[in-house]
MARKOL-657070 format. One record per residue: residue in one letter; x, y, z of N, C-alpha, C, O in turn. Coordinates in steps of 0.001 Angstrom, whole numbers, plus 500000, padded with zeros to 6 digits. Layout:
// residues N
aXYZXYZXYZXYZ ...
This chain:
// residues 188
x536078501144471828535023499933472170534838500178474031533859500544474683 x536160499812474435536249499480476043535815500519476583535323500277477685 x535766502020476163535327503073476412534157502972476818533745503297477931 x533419502412475737531535502580475245531525501529476235530871501944477192 x531961500329476450531297499700477507531415500287478836530464500294479618 x532485500747479097532613501214480536531556502440480827530935502760481840 x531609502882479757530357504191480117528898503891480214528106504475480953 x528582502753479246527366501915479448527065501444480660526002501628481253 x528177500716481110528157499746482305528057501057483619527585500584484653 x528347502281483709528338503342484630527162504109484295526929505077485019 x526427503881483402525356504559483153524365503327483600523405503768484232 x524346502156483468523289500932483716523354500742485330522437500384486069 x524667501075485666524742500929487517523892502070488267523206501996489287 x524189503218487360522956504296488020521758504273487699521194505103488412 x521129503852487109519834503541487021519199502768488150518091502958488652 x520261501707488510519765500378489525519047501009490372517839500772490367 x519705502178491518519250502593492493517973503124492487517212503020493449 x517637503819491213516260504668491348515159503538491108514049503631491632 x515521502458490284514575501547490322514337500780491543513240500426491974 x515147500629491901514975499894493640514446500848494198513602500302494909 x514360502073494381513800503226495360512502502982494843511589502874495661 x512279502886493752510289502925493347509825501790494005508685501873494464 x510551500554494190509715499545494897510023499737496383511136499974496854 x508874499601497052508771499899498396508844498384498985509232497418498327 x508520498351499990508188497286501285507454497685502401507393498821502870 x506735496373502910505464496794504084506597496316505012507161495224504941 x506902497552506114507806496904507117507439496731508571508229496586509503 x506152496769508623505522496271510005504036496296509947503349497297509747 x503507494757510197502107494774510472501764494575511868502676493993512455 x501035494780512410500447494270513691499069494468513794498657495623513690 x498014493248514041496960492985514038496571493420515513497382493140516395 x495519494014515825495056494686517173493686494962517266493092495873516689 x493008493743518372491789493811518815491544494623519631492224494810520640 x490142495470519207489825496761519904488230496426520246487661495749519390 x487517496793521306486335496633521295485536495572520501484499495901519925 x485864494682520475485181493389519369485677493538518215485118493052517231 x486736494187518135486728494519515989488322493927516019488950494010517075 x488958493315514792489947493400514526490532494560513875489920494737512822 x491517495497514047492085496345513386493379496125513115494022495311513778 x494023496957511913495180496678511751496443497849511682496270498698510807 x497403497956512318498102499059511917499533498303511248499984497185511495 x499979499225510435501168498764509397501753500195509077501169501278509129 x503642499790508578503883500560508023505001500180506882505911499354506829 x504545501074506095504774500920504434506087501861504057506092503072504280 x507059501239503533508361502465503176507829502240501471507496501170500963 x507869503462500870507871503621499550508266504980499360508115505688500356 x508697505487498421508871506645497662508512506665496058508769505884495142 x507627508216496155507594508202494501508729508986493998509309509913494564 x509041508269492406510089508850491543509741510082491192508847510645491823 x510493510829489943510303511880489607509562512184489015509300513386488969 x508682511050488086507639511415487128506286511279487892505331511850487366 x506076510635489005505005510339489715504860511740490688503854512289491135 x506147512036490801506213513325492145505645514071491239504537514466491603 x506085514551489815505465516002488747504249515584488330503609516604488073 x503495514482488097502302514316487978501443514836489162500420515510489046 x502178514299490647500916514441491568501101516003491623500113516607492041 x502219516782491266502359518049491846501637519060490862501393520235491134 x501274518282489434500794519106488526498725518866488515497933519399487737 x498511518193489319497234517866490025496628516445489494495417516247489595 x497403515560488984497177514015488699496699513498489861497546513053490636 x495509513441490190495308512246491491495697511195491437495507510553490404 x496388510627492532497349509407492682496074508655493209494985509206493365 x496343507294493470495441506272494153496278505431494611497211505155493856 x496248504982495513496914503878496170496281503024496969495729503526497948 x496181501469496774495412500595497054496144499636498242497183499031497978 x495593499565499395496309498123499956495487496970499918494347497058500373 x495919495838499418495303494776499550495759493681500868496852493524501412 x494576493094501082494847492451502861493907491002502610492678490946502561 x494629490156502507494260488746502544494531488189504266495555488417504910 x493419487484504718493690486938506175493099485129505720492074485003505051 x493781484072506118493222482817505696493730481622506882494814481484507450 x492825481071506950493248479944507723493701478732506989493163478195506021 x494996478330507746495932477198506804494575475995507196493722476078508080 x494790474928506178494139473482506649495102472552505860495575472841504761 x495321471484506495496183470551505676495522469416504817496119468575504145 x494033469578504993493634468822504307492596469233502816492091468452502010 x492555470372502848492228470878502048492654472635501512493518473250502137 x492043473172500507492356474545500332492428475548501435491503475467502243 x493233476383501627493259477232502899491960478095502871491587478404501739 x491335478461503737490219478993503804490218480379504140490696480981505101 x489425480842502902490100482830503155488801483643503952487652483851503561 x489379483948505031488529484688506389488621486029506012487742486641506619 x489311486821505250488857488222504638489753488239503627490810487610503671 x489280489171502370489815489738501430489395490812501476488192490817501219 x489985492217501781489443493396501358491009494352500959492220494129500961 x490139495422500664491180496855500148490733497747500544489540497931500783 x492045498821500760491416500239501253492440501041500222493618500769499990 x491595502159499653492165502845498670492441504444499165491613505168499718 x493553504718498881493802506514499501493524506724498149493469505822497313 x493293508305497861493480509226496861493943510249497339493318510895498180 x495254510637496852495878511915496894496291512929495850497214512740495058 x495573513977495902495543515349494866495879516471495356495511516721496504 x496700517481494585496526518611494921495707519794494294495418519991493114 x495457520424495261494290521337494753494964523085494163495014524104494851 x495273522969493132495807524149492773495360525844493151496069526848493078 x494000525718493547493110526667493827493708527097495494494426528039495832 x493210526212496161493876526258497498495305526156497869495783526633498898 x496025525431496863497462525204497315497614524230498435498470524326499315 x496792523359498344496638522218499576496289521028499011495414521066498146 x496881519749499367496882518474499453495603517670499802495412517696501018 x494882517127499279493798516103500091494201515006499987494907514520499104 x493716514499501001493808512695501172492708512039501421492234512014502557 x492185511456500454490744510731500749490971509549500886491895508938500350 x489850508945501885489531507357502348488385507467502112487827508461502577 x487724506666501444486281506759500905485483507921500819485208508340499695 x485095508467501744484140509662501597484819510840502534484462512017502593 x485840510235503210486671510911504068487372511779503522487646511331502409 x488070513299503723488957513953503072489875514527504147489446514827505261 x491066514664503808491623515331505236492834516319504391493529515871503479 x492887517297504747494046518142504283495629517911504663495900517776505857 x496422517873503927497706517860503860498766518798503471498750519032502263 x499858519521504261500112520872503886501479520674502613501869521606501911 x502070519157502552502955518858501535502679517217500911501970516353501426 x503308517144499925502808515955499333503620514856500109503282513685499941 x504840515201501087505058514121501680504616513880503068505016512885503672 x503881514663503563502759514495504556501332513677504038500575512918504643 x501331514101502892499818513283502517500035511766502181499216510847502203 x501797511761501760502088510086501383502515509475502993502676508257503077 x502683510274504179502529510087505433501237509303505475501541508113505553 x500154509432505460498936509171505943499138507525504885498671506540505457 x499625507318503806499196506161503467500429505638503892500157504472503607 x501390505580504275502474504849504802502456504470505896503076503450506199 x501669505252506898501621504567508207500035504413508534499290505144509187 x499819503346507928498168502576508302497655502296509766498245501358510302 x496929502753510335496268503321511547494933503024511708494099503788511224 x494504501773512470492990501537513065492191500778511882490964500755511789 x492932500275511158492227499973509831490969498806510141491199497596510141 x489870499286510353489146498007510367488954496929509571488193496978508604 x489569495951509876489335494540509326487969493526509437487512492763508586 x487567493774510615486408492723510651486004492243511879487004492211512596 x485213491927512364484419491883513959485292490123514202485440489194513409 x485700490290515628486550489255516102485713487695515893486295486656515580 x484588487790516084483671486672516012484376486023514859484497484851515217 x484913486156513652485407485408512578486316484703512515486600483958511577 x487118484914513913488517484520514045487875483203515609486989483473516420 x488705481863515549488306481313516969489597481575517195490525482018516518 x489431481143518470490660481405520032491796480191519677491513479029519386 x492893480660519759494231479954519414494663479321518259495670478617518188 x493821479599517265494001479205515763495080480476515327495152481678515585 x495728479675514663496835480326513614496060480610512597495141479952512107 x496705482142512167495903482481510659496988483253510247497871483694510983 x496867483431508788498181483879507969497539484808507224496469484676506629 x498335485877507293497616486882506397499139487379505428500315487025505513 x498416488346504531499318489247503386498867490270502950497796490409502360 x499966491388503312499554492714502365500362493280501620501560493036501766 x499938494150500663500706494877499684499925495916499557498713495896499770 x500730497115499117500285498262498727500466498659497282501462498069496866 x499879499475496257500074499480495162499251500670494499498117501090494728 x500368501117493472499565502646493158498373501988491604498748501448490563 x497234502256491959496160501818491548495744502298489997494885503145489756 x496375501724489200496108502570487782494821502660486960494623503402485998 x493838501626487602492821501512487269492124502472487397491234502553486550 x492180503542488399491035504240488959492043505687488190491695506771488660 x492748505741487529493380507080486941492569507459485706491805506652485176 x492717508479485338491928509162483997492476508086483047493376507275483266 x491630508283481791492072506977480567493558507198479843494135506181479458 x494226508555479635495134508891478913496141508339479904497049507667479414 x496127508511481198497184507819482177497264506629481963498319506069481664 x496172506071482084495704504651481907496559503819480799497076502715480971 x496581504570479689497303504100478602498672504235479070499405503272479300 x498989505429479202500635505499479591501254504458480815502401504014480871 x500359504265481576500612503507482732501115502242481924502260501820482083 x500282501695481112500587500243480459502093500249479941502887499344480195 x502355501244479272503511501666478632504836501999479420505979501814479003 x504450502550480692505625502910481225505883502156482814504951501810483540 x507085502022483096507433501461484432507503502486485393507980502159486480 x507044503947485204507069505004486030505750504653486644505641504834487857 x504772504194486000503248504103487213503092502545487668502017502023487964 x504299501929487671504271500640488096504581500387489548505315499443489839 x504052501196490514504785501369492191503962500239492738502771500152492441 x504421499560493354503941498207494209504992497786494897506163497833494522 x504462497249496206505601496608497133505226494866497003504107494595496568 x505904494028497277506146492779497478504526492551498537503937493415499188 x504207491202498379503442490943499840504150490534500715505088489758500531 x503780491026501862504185490867503141503603489871504144502851490430504942 x503728488623504320503228487892505142503630487724506173504805487708506540 x502023487477507178502120487466508572501139486633509412500041486192509075 x501783486521510573501151485251511398500542486013512754501170486835513421 x499356485617512981498739485636514514497732484852514906497467483866514219 x497122485085515861496282483928516827495742484908517777496398485840518241 x494411484631518067493632485158519433493870484529519963494118483391519563 x493963485049521689494123484109523043492420484205523478491471484946523220 x492691482940524319490980482839524945490499483873525553489289484062525683 x491617484835526090491246486184526953490537487392526132489847488311526572 x491002487039524537490489488319523988488891488198524198488135487228524257 x488640489999524314487194490326524796486485490083523166487114490474522183 x485203489441523029484485489051521505483102490105521888481971489741521567 x483279491097522421481785492038522503481322491973521339480265492539521063 
């Protein structure tokens, strides 16, 4: 019996790092004002586990969605939501051309490897959030950002599998950040 418990404990401890590696984190968020618009740069750390990696290699398109909320906190009422948007990337392997495609909306970009394709999702640059006119100077705004594998966009058989399997539940926790615009910020 003690050998069985030791073996079971050893197996469970070996599973923990793989479960932890699946959950990523938003590492850095930087709001930027450029030409009268608020843009967002962010770095997100995540990895695909073996099953997701294999599915992508076999040509199953994976959809990653970043959710962003920016609110103006108010002490006397509910917080005012200024912006609540999302951005979705699709990553798919084309067996005919032996190339990866990363799509954002109607724009598609080739990538040589899966890791190179995932880096476009991991390093968000210049995401247009909205006009600067939505924000007042000197007011503190609170934001939240997360990235998730969007299983609602998968083909039906994979959606059913996603309900029954933790393999398809890649998501980062919400990362909170605060910012304010200075009076010198150009409002073109």
